[in-house]
All heavy atoms as an XYZ file, in Angstrom:
875
protein
N     322.508    -26.971    -73.728
C     321.489    -27.274    -72.756
C     320.269    -26.377    -72.952
O     319.135    -26.848    -72.881
C     322.056    -27.111    -71.350
C     321.062    -27.464    -70.300
S     321.915    -27.585    -68.748
C     320.544    -27.806    -67.713
N     320.497    -25.096    -73.184
C     319.391    -24.168    -73.413
C     318.646    -24.536    -74.684
O     317.421    -24.396    -74.756
C     319.911    -22.741    -73.488
N     319.373    -25.029    -75.681
C     318.738    -25.415    -76.933
C     317.802    -26.605    -76.713
O     316.713    -26.668    -77.290
C     319.796    -25.772    -77.979
C     320.580    -24.587    -78.463
C     321.660    -24.982    -79.448
O     321.623    -26.136    -79.940
O     322.519    -24.158    -79.726
N     318.220    -27.553    -75.869
C     317.371    -28.709    -75.583
C     316.080    -28.295    -74.880
O     315.012    -28.844    -75.163
C     318.121    -29.725    -74.726
C     319.248    -30.388    -75.494
O     319.237    -30.392    -76.722
N     320.220    -30.924    -74.768
N     316.198    -27.345    -73.966
C     315.013    -26.868    -73.246
C     314.048    -26.195    -74.225
O     312.836    -26.429    -74.179
C     315.422    -25.898    -72.117
C     316.220    -26.652    -71.039
C     314.186    -25.231    -71.507
C     316.807    -25.767    -69.978
N     314.571    -25.374    -75.139
C     313.730    -24.679    -76.123
C     313.087    -25.687    -77.066
O     311.886    -25.604    -77.363
C     314.558    -23.634    -76.900
C     314.991    -22.516    -75.941
C     313.761    -23.073    -78.062
C     315.966    -21.533    -76.538
N     313.872    -26.684    -77.542
C     313.322    -27.688    -78.450
C     312.212    -28.497    -77.766
O     311.187    -28.795    -78.366
C     314.432    -28.626    -78.936
C     315.363    -27.992    -79.937
C     316.422    -28.967    -80.382
C     317.406    -28.304    -81.330
N     318.474    -29.230    -81.752
N     312.410    -28.859    -76.504
C     311.406    -29.626    -75.786
C     310.140    -28.798    -75.559
O     309.013    -29.289    -75.686
C     311.963    -30.094    -74.436
C     311.037    -31.073    -73.741
C     311.699    -31.680    -72.511
O     312.919    -31.882    -72.510
O     310.937    -31.932    -71.565
N     310.325    -27.507    -75.258
C     309.186    -26.615    -75.078
C     308.370    -26.511    -76.370
O     307.148    -26.623    -76.359
C     309.658    -25.228    -74.630
C     308.552    -24.221    -74.533
C     307.674    -24.249    -73.462
C     308.372    -23.257    -75.509
C     306.653    -23.319    -73.364
C     307.357    -22.332    -75.421
C     306.489    -22.366    -74.347
N     309.055    -26.331    -77.496
C     308.377    -26.217    -78.792
C     307.673    -27.525    -79.137
O     306.553    -27.533    -79.647
C     309.379    -25.815    -79.894
C     308.743    -25.903    -81.265
C     309.913    -24.410    -79.636
N     308.308    -28.669    -78.837
C     307.691    -29.967    -79.111
C     306.409    -30.143    -78.295
O     305.385    -30.591    -78.805
C     308.676    -31.093    -78.778
C     308.150    -32.491    -79.122
C     309.122    -33.578    -78.710
N     309.452    -33.558    -77.288
C     308.688    -34.069    -76.318
N     307.534    -34.623    -76.610
N     309.068    -34.021    -75.065
N     306.415    -29.743    -77.024
C     305.235    -29.850    -76.188
C     304.113    -28.928    -76.675
O     302.936    -29.288    -76.631
C     305.563    -29.521    -74.734
C     306.347    -30.600    -74.032
C     306.617    -30.213    -72.605
C     307.427    -31.274    -71.886
N     307.712    -30.885    -70.498
N     304.465    -27.749    -77.159
C     303.455    -26.810    -77.651
C     302.830    -27.283    -78.956
O     301.663    -27.029    -79.211
C     304.083    -25.414    -77.857
C     304.541    -24.751    -76.588
C     303.388    -24.492    -75.633
O     302.328    -24.068    -76.043
N     303.607    -24.756    -74.353
N     303.617    -27.961    -79.787
C     303.137    -28.395    -81.092
C     302.404    -29.735    -81.034
O     301.669    -30.068    -81.953
C     304.305    -28.492    -82.072
N     302.599    -30.514    -79.991
C     301.954    -31.830    -79.917
C     300.488    -31.670    -79.519
O     300.130    -30.783    -78.752
C     302.682    -32.730    -78.916
O     302.536    -32.217    -77.612
N     299.606    -32.520    -80.066
C     298.180    -32.410    -79.728
C     297.931    -32.843    -78.289
O     298.612    -33.704    -77.750
C     297.507    -33.369    -80.702
C     298.567    -34.336    -81.077
C     299.867    -33.575    -81.017
N     296.945    -32.207    -77.682
C     296.595    -32.505    -76.305
C     295.236    -33.207    -76.304
O     294.291    -32.748    -76.925
C     296.502    -31.207    -75.476
C     296.071    -31.503    -74.053
C     297.827    -30.475    -75.491
N     295.165    -34.334    -75.632
C     293.886    -35.030    -75.495
C     293.460    -34.955    -74.042
O     294.235    -35.245    -73.135
C     294.005    -36.501    -75.922
O     295.037    -37.119    -75.146
C     294.349    -36.618    -77.387
N     292.224    -34.529    -73.852
C     291.689    -34.404    -72.503
C     290.537    -35.382    -72.386
O     289.643    -35.406    -73.221
C     291.201    -32.973    -72.237
C     292.362    -31.991    -72.388
C     290.576    -32.872    -70.856
C     291.952    -30.546    -72.299
N     290.544    -36.190    -71.368
C     289.469    -37.139    -71.180
C     289.870    -38.211    -70.201
O     291.004    -38.271    -69.738
N     288.926    -39.048    -69.904
C     289.157    -40.143    -68.974
C     289.214    -41.427    -69.781
O     288.304    -41.727    -70.542
C     288.010    -40.229    -67.940
C     288.235    -41.383    -66.983
C     287.883    -38.918    -67.198
N     290.298    -42.176    -69.665
C     290.374    -43.423    -70.418
C     289.344    -44.431    -69.897
O     289.054    -44.488    -68.708
C     291.802    -43.912    -70.173
C     292.245    -43.228    -68.937
C     291.498    -41.931    -68.874
N     288.773    -45.210    -70.817
C     287.778    -46.205    -70.441
C     288.467    -47.474    -69.971
O     289.487    -47.877    -70.513
C     286.878    -46.514    -71.634
C     286.074    -45.322    -72.075
C     285.233    -45.641    -73.263
C     284.474    -44.409    -73.699
N     283.726    -44.634    -74.908
N     287.881    -48.073    -68.956
C     288.470    -49.298    -68.437
C     288.107    -50.471    -69.340
O     287.181    -50.405    -70.141
C     287.968    -49.557    -67.014
O     286.594    -49.835    -67.050
N     288.824    -51.552    -69.222
C     288.569    -52.735    -70.045
C     287.214    -53.351    -69.724
O     286.554    -53.902    -70.590
C     289.671    -53.774    -69.835
C     290.971    -53.350    -70.446
C     291.965    -54.458    -70.355
N     293.220    -54.025    -70.955
C     294.251    -54.796    -71.157
N     294.201    -56.060    -70.772
N     295.344    -54.341    -71.716
N     286.784    -53.247    -68.458
C     285.499    -53.813    -68.066
C     284.355    -53.148    -68.825
O     283.441    -53.804    -69.295
C     285.290    -53.662    -66.560
C     286.258    -54.479    -65.728
C     286.122    -54.164    -64.246
O     285.213    -53.392    -63.884
O     286.907    -54.699    -63.466
N     284.420    -51.817    -68.965
C     283.366    -51.102    -69.682
C     283.351    -51.510    -71.154
O     282.284    -51.696    -71.738
C     283.583    -49.595    -69.571
C     283.302    -49.031    -68.195
C     283.530    -47.538    -68.142
O     283.543    -46.891    -69.207
O     283.693    -47.017    -67.025
N     284.523    -51.670    -71.737
C     284.595    -52.055    -73.144
C     284.029    -53.465    -73.344
O     283.318    -53.731    -74.303
C     286.039    -51.995    -73.639
C     286.576    -50.588    -73.766
C     288.009    -50.592    -74.238
C     288.583    -49.195    -74.278
N     289.995    -49.181    -74.664
N     284.320    -54.383    -72.409
C     283.806    -55.747    -72.509
C     282.284    -55.765    -72.341
O     281.580    -56.453    -73.074
C     284.472    -56.631    -71.452
C     285.947    -56.890    -71.732
C     286.635    -57.609    -70.584
O     285.942    -57.932    -69.593
O     287.842    -57.838    -70.679
N     281.748    -54.978    -71.385
C     280.297    -54.921    -71.185
C     279.615    -54.359    -72.432
O     278.579    -54.850    -72.851
C     279.963    -54.054    -69.977
C     280.292    -54.688    -68.653
C     279.948    -53.754    -67.520
C     280.377    -54.319    -66.180
N     280.112    -53.383    -65.084
N     280.198    -53.329    -73.001
C     279.621    -52.717    -74.192
C     279.639    -53.700    -75.360
O     278.694    -53.800    -76.124
C     280.391    -51.439    -74.544
C     279.707    -50.649    -75.641
C     280.305    -49.299    -75.827
N     280.007    -48.502    -74.638
C     280.643    -47.394    -74.311
N     281.621    -46.969    -75.061
N     280.310    -46.710    -73.248
N     280.719    -54.460    -75.495
C     280.807    -55.447    -76.576
C     279.767    -56.547    -76.374
O     279.148    -57.011    -77.336
C     282.210    -56.043    -76.629
N     279.552    -56.980    -75.128
C     278.540    -57.989    -74.847
C     277.140    -57.456    -75.159
O     276.302    -58.158    -75.721
C     278.602    -58.409    -73.371
C     279.828    -59.228    -73.020
C     279.891    -59.514    -71.530
O     278.877    -59.287    -70.829
O     280.943    -59.948    -71.061
N     276.880    -56.218    -74.806
C     275.573    -55.615    -75.047
C     275.308    -55.477    -76.543
O     274.209    -55.735    -77.013
C     275.489    -54.238    -74.374
C     274.169    -53.566    -74.545
C     273.057    -53.992    -73.841
C     274.020    -52.504    -75.435
C     271.830    -53.380    -74.001
C     272.799    -51.889    -75.604
C     271.707    -52.326    -74.876
N     276.319    -55.080    -77.309
C     276.160    -54.912    -78.745
C     275.932    -56.240    -79.459
O     275.275    -56.289    -80.493
C     277.384    -54.218    -79.352
C     277.477    -52.759    -78.910
O     276.439    -52.203    -78.498
O     278.582    -52.192    -78.992
N     276.454    -57.331    -78.905
C     276.327    -58.615    -79.572
C     274.987    -59.309    -79.290
O     274.642    -60.270    -79.950
C     277.470    -59.542    -79.151
O     277.373    -59.826    -77.767
N     274.196    -58.811    -78.310
C     272.917    -59.433    -77.977
C     271.878    -59.098    -79.056
O     271.839    -57.981    -79.563
C     272.415    -58.936    -76.621
C     273.276    -59.393    -75.467
C     272.772    -58.819    -74.156
O     271.869    -58.016    -74.129
N     273.391    -59.241    -73.063
N     271.016    -60.073    -79.421
C     269.981    -59.785    -80.420
C     268.910    -58.868    -79.848
O     268.623    -58.884    -78.652
C     269.408    -61.162    -80.751
C     269.698    -61.983    -79.539
C     270.998    -61.446    -78.976
N     268.329    -58.061    -80.710
C     267.298    -57.111    -80.304
C     265.930    -57.711    -80.610
O     265.687    -58.188    -81.714
C     267.477    -55.778    -81.060
C     266.376    -54.805    -80.671
C     268.839    -55.184    -80.785
N     265.033    -57.680    -79.625
C     263.691    -58.208    -79.816
C     262.778    -57.095    -80.312
O     262.807    -55.980    -79.815
C     263.153    -58.751    -78.494
C     263.914    -59.951    -77.970
C     263.336    -60.448    -76.663
O     262.188    -60.095    -76.351
O     264.048    -61.185    -75.969
N     261.962    -57.414    -81.302
C     261.017    -56.454    -81.851
C     259.632    -56.817    -81.361
O     259.188    -57.949    -81.534
C     261.065    -56.460    -83.397
C     260.063    -55.478    -83.956
C     262.469    -56.163    -83.887
N     258.952    -55.871    -80.731
C     257.620    -56.111    -80.198
C     256.578    -55.716    -81.232
O     256.712    -54.711    -81.919
C     257.398    -55.308    -78.920
C     258.332    -55.708    -77.823
N     258.181    -56.871    -77.111
C     259.438    -55.112    -77.312
C     259.132    -56.971    -76.213
N     259.918    -55.909    -76.311
N     255.520    -56.500    -81.334
C     254.415    -56.196    -82.238
C     253.551    -55.101    -81.625
O     253.304    -55.096    -80.425
C     253.548    -57.449    -82.468
C     254.263    -58.568    -83.166
C     254.529    -58.230    -84.626
O     253.805    -57.457    -85.216
N     255.573    -58.805    -85.181
N     253.096    -54.150    -82.465
C     252.210    -53.105    -81.981
C     250.800    -53.660    -81.831
O     250.360    -54.479    -82.622
C     252.173    -51.936    -82.957
C     253.444    -51.137    -82.982
C     253.298    -49.927    -83.889
O     252.401    -49.850    -84.694
N     254.202    -48.993    -83.731
N     250.123    -53.203    -80.803
C     248.751    -53.638    -80.602
C     247.830    -52.827    -81.504
O     248.198    -51.811    -82.055
C     248.334    -53.459    -79.131
O     248.414    -52.072    -78.821
C     249.222    -54.264    -78.207
N     246.609    -53.280    -81.625
C     245.638    -52.622    -82.507
C     245.344    -51.215    -82.015
O     245.192    -50.289    -82.798
C     244.345    -53.466    -82.592
C     243.295    -52.761    -83.418
C     244.660    -54.834    -83.154
N     245.268    -51.025    -80.698
C     244.941    -49.703    -80.163
C     246.036    -48.695    -80.481
O     245.769    -47.517    -80.654
C     244.706    -49.781    -78.660
O     245.901    -50.182    -78.010
N     247.283    -49.110    -80.554
C     248.365    -48.200    -80.885
C     248.353    -47.832    -82.360
O     248.714    -46.732    -82.722
C     249.716    -48.818    -80.519
C     249.954    -48.919    -79.031
C     251.269    -49.624    -78.712
O     251.799    -50.330    -79.549
N     251.765    -49.412    -77.519
N     247.909    -48.754    -83.225
C     247.888    -48.461    -84.650
C     246.795    -47.467    -84.997
O     246.963    -46.644    -85.890
C     247.687    -49.755    -85.439
C     248.871    -50.688    -85.367
C     248.604    -52.013    -86.056
O     247.494    -52.191    -86.599
O     249.486    -52.870    -86.037
N     245.645    -47.515    -84.324
C     244.519    -46.642    -84.629
C     244.638    -45.268    -83.978
O     243.849    -44.392    -84.272
C     243.209    -47.296    -84.188
C     242.929    -48.546    -84.994
O     243.423    -48.694    -86.106
N     242.157    -49.450    -84.427
N     245.586    -45.095    -83.121
C     245.730    -43.854    -82.385
C     246.255    -42.743    -83.293
O     247.122    -42.966    -84.127
C     246.703    -44.085    -81.235
C     246.742    -42.985    -80.218
C     247.598    -43.387    -79.072
N     248.928    -43.741    -79.576
C     249.963    -43.992    -78.817
N     249.818    -43.970    -77.527
N     251.124    -44.306    -79.330
N     245.725    -41.538    -83.139
C     246.193    -40.399    -83.913
C     247.518    -39.911    -83.345
O     247.735    -39.923    -82.140
C     245.178    -39.264    -83.874
C     243.913    -39.572    -84.642
C     243.001    -38.367    -84.668
C     241.760    -38.662    -85.454
N     240.870    -37.510    -85.501
N     248.373    -39.464    -84.224
C     249.688    -38.976    -83.821
C     249.626    -37.461    -83.728
O     249.049    -36.797    -84.579
C     250.752    -39.410    -84.836
C     250.833    -40.924    -84.883
C     252.104    -38.807    -84.493
C     251.733    -41.465    -85.962
N     250.238    -36.901    -82.704
C     250.304    -35.447    -82.554
C     249.519    -34.981    -81.341
O     249.000    -35.767    -80.552
N     249.472    -33.644    -81.221
C     248.754    -33.053    -80.100
C     247.251    -33.202    -80.287
O     246.753    -33.097    -81.395
C     249.096    -31.569    -79.999
C     250.503    -31.318    -79.539
C     250.826    -29.853    -79.480
N     249.729    -29.057    -78.970
C     249.632    -27.748    -79.112
N     250.550    -27.079    -79.762
N     248.609    -27.084    -78.623
N     246.513    -33.398    -79.206
C     245.054    -33.466    -79.337
C     244.489    -32.074    -79.643
O     245.045    -31.062    -79.225
C     244.592    -33.953    -77.965
C     245.685    -33.593    -77.046
C     246.955    -33.642    -77.846
N     243.401    -32.038    -80.391
C     242.778    -30.762    -80.717
C     242.088    -30.196    -79.489
O     241.422    -30.911    -78.745
C     241.756    -30.946    -81.820
C     242.372    -31.229    -83.145
C     241.301    -31.230    -84.186
N     241.915    -31.444    -85.493
C     241.244    -31.463    -86.615
N     239.941    -31.306    -86.604
N     241.851    -31.654    -87.749
N     242.224    -28.895    -79.306
C     241.555    -28.255    -78.182
C     240.169    -27.778    -78.581
O     239.269    -27.741    -77.773
C     242.387    -27.075    -77.666
O     242.663    -26.183    -78.750
C     243.692    -27.558    -77.073
N     240.012    -27.382    -79.829
C     238.716    -26.933    -80.334
C     238.347    -27.805    -81.517
O     239.110    -27.946    -82.456
C     238.785    -25.474    -80.788
C     239.270    -24.540    -79.718
C     240.555    -24.024    -79.744
C     238.434    -24.173    -78.679
C     241.002    -23.168    -78.764
C     238.872    -23.313    -77.686
C     240.152    -22.809    -77.739
O     240.584    -21.972    -76.771
N     237.160    -28.374    -81.486
C     236.740    -29.233    -82.588
C     236.423    -28.403    -83.824
O     236.850    -28.696    -84.909
C     235.521    -30.072    -82.172
C     235.863    -31.166    -81.199
C     236.881    -32.146    -81.745
O     236.803    -32.523    -82.926
O     237.773    -32.538    -80.974
N     235.622    -27.342    -83.657
C     235.260    -26.510    -84.795
C     235.720    -25.093    -84.520
O     235.478    -24.543    -83.446
C     233.746    -26.540    -85.016
C     233.250    -27.907    -85.420
C     231.771    -27.881    -85.678
C     231.298    -29.269    -86.075
N     229.860    -29.286    -86.325
N     236.355    -24.499    -85.503
C     236.845    -23.134    -85.376
C     236.333    -22.307    -86.533
O     236.091    -22.813    -87.625
C     238.370    -23.107    -85.397
C     239.003    -23.650    -84.152
C     240.484    -23.503    -84.260
N     241.078    -23.555    -82.947
C     242.350    -23.361    -82.712
N     243.172    -23.104    -83.702
N     242.813    -23.413    -81.506
N     236.212    -21.017    -86.293
C     235.825    -20.082    -87.341
C     236.929    -19.043    -87.474
O     237.441    -18.530    -86.475
C     234.511    -19.402    -86.984
N     237.284    -18.738    -88.698
C     238.352    -17.770    -88.942
C     237.756    -16.377    -89.030
O     236.741    -16.161    -89.705
C     239.081    -18.105    -90.241
C     240.234    -17.180    -90.520
C     240.976    -17.602    -91.759
C     242.124    -16.637    -91.994
N     242.896    -17.006    -93.154
N     238.373    -15.447    -88.338
C     237.947    -14.050    -88.366
C     239.163    -13.197    -88.704
O     240.192    -13.284    -88.032
C     237.370    -13.607    -87.005
C     236.139    -14.427    -86.669
C     237.066    -12.127    -87.014
C     235.564    -14.120    -85.303
N     239.049    -12.382    -89.727
C     240.111    -11.437    -90.061
C     239.800    -10.119    -89.368
O     238.666     -9.648    -89.368
C     240.187    -11.213    -91.569
O     240.543    -12.403    -92.209
N     240.813     -9.517    -88.805
C     240.616     -8.300    -88.044
C     241.663     -7.285    -88.456
O     242.863     -7.569    -88.395
C     240.739     -8.626    -86.545
C     240.455     -7.520    -85.559
C     238.995     -7.100    -85.654
C     240.758     -7.991    -84.158
N     241.221     -6.135    -88.900
C     242.141     -5.064    -89.271
C     242.101     -4.008    -88.183
O     241.041     -3.467    -87.864
C     241.743     -4.454    -90.620
C     241.931     -5.427    -91.758
C     240.870     -6.169    -92.241
C     243.189     -5.610    -92.321
C     241.038     -7.076    -93.269
C     243.375     -6.508    -93.354
C     242.295     -7.238    -93.826
O     242.487     -8.134    -94.841
N     243.271     -3.740    -87.605
C     243.391     -2.790    -86.506
C     244.357     -1.673    -86.883
O     245.275     -1.888    -87.681
C     243.944     -3.483    -85.259
C     243.132     -4.606    -84.657
C     243.935     -5.272    -83.546
C     241.838     -4.069    -84.111
N     244.196     -0.509    -86.273
C     245.228      0.514    -86.433
C     246.543      0.021    -85.831
O     246.550     -0.801    -84.909
C     244.681      1.706    -85.647
C     243.222      1.461    -85.532
C     243.048     -0.026    -85.539
N     247.648      0.496    -86.368
C     248.964      0.012    -85.935
C     249.208      0.235    -84.452
O     249.795     -0.616    -83.782
C     250.063      0.671    -86.760
C     250.108      0.190    -88.187
C     251.247      0.828    -88.973
O     252.072      1.548    -88.382
O     251.297      0.586    -90.181
N     248.776      1.376    -83.926
C     249.024      1.652    -82.511
C     248.265      0.679    -81.612
O     248.771      0.264    -80.565
C     248.689      3.096    -82.163
C     247.228      3.458    -82.455
O     246.633      2.825    -83.344
O     246.712      4.378    -81.781
N     247.048      0.262    -82.027
C     246.319     -0.733    -81.252
C     247.015     -2.091    -81.287
O     247.075     -2.789    -80.275
C     244.892     -0.886    -81.787
C     243.866      0.103    -81.246
C     242.541     -0.063    -81.967
C     243.674     -0.099    -79.763
N     247.534     -2.446    -82.452
C     248.235     -3.728    -82.559
C     249.472     -3.726    -81.659
O     249.758     -4.725    -80.984
C     248.648     -4.013    -83.997
C     249.325     -5.363    -84.114
C     249.818     -5.631    -85.497
C     250.482     -6.988    -85.482
N     251.721     -7.028    -86.177
N     250.199     -2.625    -81.630
C     251.378     -2.537    -80.761
C     250.987     -2.701    -79.295
O     251.686     -3.359    -78.525
C     252.088     -1.205    -80.985
C     252.761     -1.106    -82.343
C     253.328      0.276    -82.621
O     253.268      1.145    -81.718
O     253.827      0.482    -83.742
N     249.842     -2.119    -78.902
C     249.382     -2.259    -77.519
C     249.010     -3.712    -77.208
O     249.310     -4.221    -76.131
C     248.191     -1.336    -77.271
C     248.568      0.136    -77.246
C     247.355      1.009    -77.040
C     247.722      2.478    -77.077
N     246.546      3.356    -76.904
N     248.346     -4.369    -78.170
C     247.969     -5.774    -77.959
C     249.210     -6.656    -77.851
O     249.276     -7.563    -77.021
C     247.031     -6.252    -79.087
C     245.686     -5.544    -78.959
C     246.845     -7.760    -79.038
C     244.753     -5.797    -80.102
N     250.231     -6.384    -78.672
C     251.480     -7.154    -78.590
C     252.141     -6.914    -77.243
O     252.675     -7.840    -76.617
C     252.417     -6.786    -79.762
C     253.797     -7.372    -79.558
C     251.829     -7.263    -81.080
N     252.097     -5.683    -76.746
C     252.674     -5.376    -75.434
C     251.928     -6.147    -74.342
O     252.548     -6.707    -73.426
C     252.606     -3.872    -75.179
C     253.525     -3.434    -74.068
C     253.622     -1.934    -73.892
N     253.817     -1.234    -75.147
C     253.077     -0.178    -75.549
N     252.115      0.291    -74.794
N     253.315      0.413    -76.696
N     250.590     -6.215    -74.455
C     249.796     -6.988    -73.484
C     250.166     -8.469    -73.560
O     250.296     -9.145    -72.539
C     248.286     -6.782    -73.748
C     247.880     -5.358    -73.380
C     247.455     -7.787    -72.966
C     246.482     -4.983    -73.820
N     250.359     -8.968    -74.777
C     250.750    -10.372    -74.966
C     252.056    -10.670    -74.244
O     252.170    -11.668    -73.529
C     250.902    -10.665    -76.459
C     251.477    -12.033    -76.740
C     251.934    -12.183    -78.185
O     251.714    -11.320    -79.012
N     252.595    -13.279    -78.460
N     253.037     -9.796    -74.391
C     254.348    -10.026    -73.765
C     254.274     -9.884    -72.249
O     254.916    -10.652    -71.527
C     255.378     -9.075    -74.349
C     255.705     -9.376    -75.780
N     256.751    -10.155    -76.172
C     255.079     -9.000    -76.927
C     256.777    -10.252    -77.486
N     255.769     -9.560    -77.974
N     253.494     -8.923    -71.773
C     253.400     -8.708    -70.326
C     252.695     -9.875    -69.626
O     253.012    -10.199    -68.488
C     252.651     -7.412    -70.030
C     253.454     -6.176    -70.353
C     252.631     -4.900    -70.205
O     251.416     -4.948    -70.046
N     253.313     -3.764    -70.268
N     251.754    -10.511    -70.312
C     250.988    -11.605    -69.704
C     251.509    -12.982    -70.109
O     250.868    -13.991    -69.821
C     249.512    -11.478    -70.075
C     248.907    -10.246    -69.445
O     249.049    -10.024    -68.256
N     248.245     -9.429    -70.241
N     252.635    -13.019    -70.803
C     253.284    -14.271    -71.191
C     252.353    -15.171    -72.008
O     252.290    -16.371    -71.795
C     253.818    -15.033    -69.972
C     254.776    -14.230    -69.151
C     254.374    -13.675    -67.956
C     256.064    -14.013    -69.588
C     255.255    -12.922    -67.192
C     256.952    -13.264    -68.835
C     256.551    -12.717    -67.633
N     251.621    -14.572    -72.932
C     250.759    -15.336    -73.841
C     251.602    -15.800    -75.019
O     252.518    -15.106    -75.460
C     249.593    -14.479    -74.346
C     248.683    -13.960    -73.257
C     247.830    -15.055    -72.702
C     246.837    -14.489    -71.691
N     246.016    -15.485    -71.101
N     251.280    -16.970    -75.549
C     252.088    -17.524    -76.635
C     251.781    -16.876    -77.974
O     252.622    -16.886    -78.867
C     251.896    -19.036    -76.724
O     250.542    -19.325    -77.003
N     250.583    -16.320    -78.143
C     250.244    -15.698    -79.420
C     249.222    -14.595    -79.209
O     248.569    -14.516    -78.156
C     249.693    -16.743    -80.394
O     248.467    -17.226    -79.909
N     249.067    -13.767    -80.231
C     248.052    -12.718    -80.185
C     246.671    -13.362    -80.169
O     245.727    -12.820    -79.586
C     248.217    -11.757    -81.382
C     249.524    -10.980    -81.230
C     247.053    -10.792    -81.483
C     249.820    -10.029    -82.360
N     246.542    -14.510    -80.778
C     245.264    -15.218    -80.782
C     244.782    -15.489    -79.357
O     243.591    -15.358    -79.059
C     245.394    -16.526    -81.566
C     244.058    -17.180    -81.806
O     243.125    -16.533    -82.250
N     243.979    -18.458    -81.495
N     245.689    -15.858    -78.451
C     245.313    -16.101    -77.062
C     244.792    -14.829    -76.398
O     243.833    -14.860    -75.623
C     246.500    -16.654    -76.271
C     246.913    -18.041    -76.718
O     246.093    -18.718    -77.375
O     248.057    -18.436    -76.421
N     245.421    -13.686    -76.708
C     244.985    -12.405    -76.148
C     243.592    -12.069    -76.678
O     242.703    -11.649    -75.921
C     245.994    -11.285    -76.492
C     245.493     -9.938    -76.000
C     247.356    -11.586    -75.909
N     243.391    -12.258    -77.966
C     242.104    -11.936    -78.576
C     241.009    -12.875    -78.062
O     239.870    -12.440    -77.845
C     242.201    -11.998    -80.099
C     243.187    -11.000    -80.693
S     242.872     -9.292    -80.217
C     241.365     -8.980    -81.096
N     241.320    -14.151    -77.860
C     240.336    -15.092    -77.304
C     239.899    -14.649    -75.908
O     238.712    -14.683    -75.565
C     240.919    -16.501    -77.235
C     240.948    -17.227    -78.545
S     239.314    -17.650    -79.126
C     238.822    -18.827    -77.892
N     240.854    -14.211    -75.100
C     240.527    -13.740    -73.759
C     239.633    -12.502    -73.831
O     238.659    -12.380    -73.077
C     241.821    -13.423    -73.000
C     241.604    -13.006    -71.574
C     242.907    -12.757    -70.836
O     243.971    -13.177    -71.323
O     242.833    -12.121    -69.773
N     239.937    -11.604    -74.774
C     239.130    -10.393    -74.931
C     237.708    -10.738    -75.378
O     236.731    -10.179    -74.855
C     239.794     -9.460    -75.940
N     237.572    -11.662    -76.325
C     236.255    -12.054    -76.809
C     235.454    -12.711    -75.688
O     234.258    -12.425    -75.506
C     236.384    -12.994    -78.033
C     235.056    -13.634    -78.370
C     236.932    -12.238    -79.222
N     236.084    -13.577    -74.917
C     235.383    -14.231    -73.802
C     234.943    -13.215    -72.751
O     233.858    -13.334    -72.174
C     236.270    -15.316    -73.181
C     236.535    -16.537    -74.063
C     237.543    -17.456    -73.399
C     235.241    -17.263    -74.366
N     235.766    -12.178    -72.498
C     235.387    -11.131    -71.561
C     234.192    -10.339    -72.070
O     233.283     -9.984    -71.295
C     236.566    -10.199    -71.288
C     237.631    -10.839    -70.417
O     237.347    -11.881    -69.797
O     238.758    -10.297    -70.361
N     234.152    -10.050    -73.370
C     233.018     -9.327    -73.956
C     231.743    -10.158    -73.865
O     230.674     -9.652    -73.499
C     233.317     -8.921    -75.422
C     234.364     -7.828    -75.449
C     232.062     -8.462    -76.134
C     234.850     -7.476    -76.832
N     231.846    -11.441    -74.175
C     230.670    -12.319    -74.081
C     230.163    -12.407    -72.645
O     228.950    -12.440    -72.400
C     231.010    -13.712    -74.626
C     231.256    -13.802    -76.131
C     231.713    -15.205    -76.491
C     230.007    -13.424    -76.899
N     231.076    -12.468    -71.699
C     230.703    -12.526    -70.291
C     230.024    -11.217    -69.854
O     229.044    -11.229    -69.121
C     231.955    -12.791    -69.449
C     231.711    -13.029    -67.989
C     233.018    -13.358    -67.305
C     232.837    -13.564    -65.839
N     234.131    -13.827    -65.174
N     230.567    -10.098    -70.354
C     230.034     -8.784    -70.001
C     228.588     -8.627    -70.485
O     227.740     -8.109    -69.769
C     230.915     -7.692    -70.617
C     230.410     -6.289    -70.369
C     231.309     -5.277    -71.026
C     230.769     -3.870    -70.855
N     231.627     -2.883    -71.531
N     228.296     -9.093    -71.692
C     226.969     -8.930    -72.253
C     226.053    -10.142    -72.015
O     224.949    -10.199    -72.533
C     227.062     -8.620    -73.751
C     227.643     -7.230    -73.983
C     228.925     -7.086    -74.483
C     226.912     -6.092    -73.685
C     229.467     -5.832    -74.688
C     227.432     -4.834    -73.880
C     228.716     -4.710    -74.390
O     229.241     -3.454    -74.574
N     226.516    -11.106    -71.264
C     225.681    -12.219    -70.821
C     225.450    -13.309    -71.853
O     224.404    -13.949    -71.846
N     226.367    -13.528    -72.729
C     226.215    -14.606    -73.715
C     227.013    -15.806    -73.315
O     228.012    -16.039    -73.110
C     226.632    -14.139    -75.114
C     225.616    -13.220    -75.731
C     225.788    -11.848    -75.672
C     224.496    -13.731    -76.350
C     224.859    -11.004    -76.249
C     223.559    -12.883    -76.926
C     223.740    -11.516    -76.859
O     222.829    -10.691    -77.431
């Protein structure tokens, strides 16, 4: 008797366990009906074909500026970027440039 209990315990431990909710026949029939229906393809309009894909540009014309800073200044700017939740150092520098232009009246 003890051997049967041990064998049954080992069999239960070794058998795979499936966890889930069985699907009802109604769901399977609905899914089969949906899969068998033909799919209609809609023609694209002219306005959709001419439209540009992607994010819209925020600045039409940009100028590239290279800036060499001492390392300690760069670390401070990165700290400001993180504290103000800016996405890039460029955003911090743009804010600084706009503040300077405002200060000097340009």
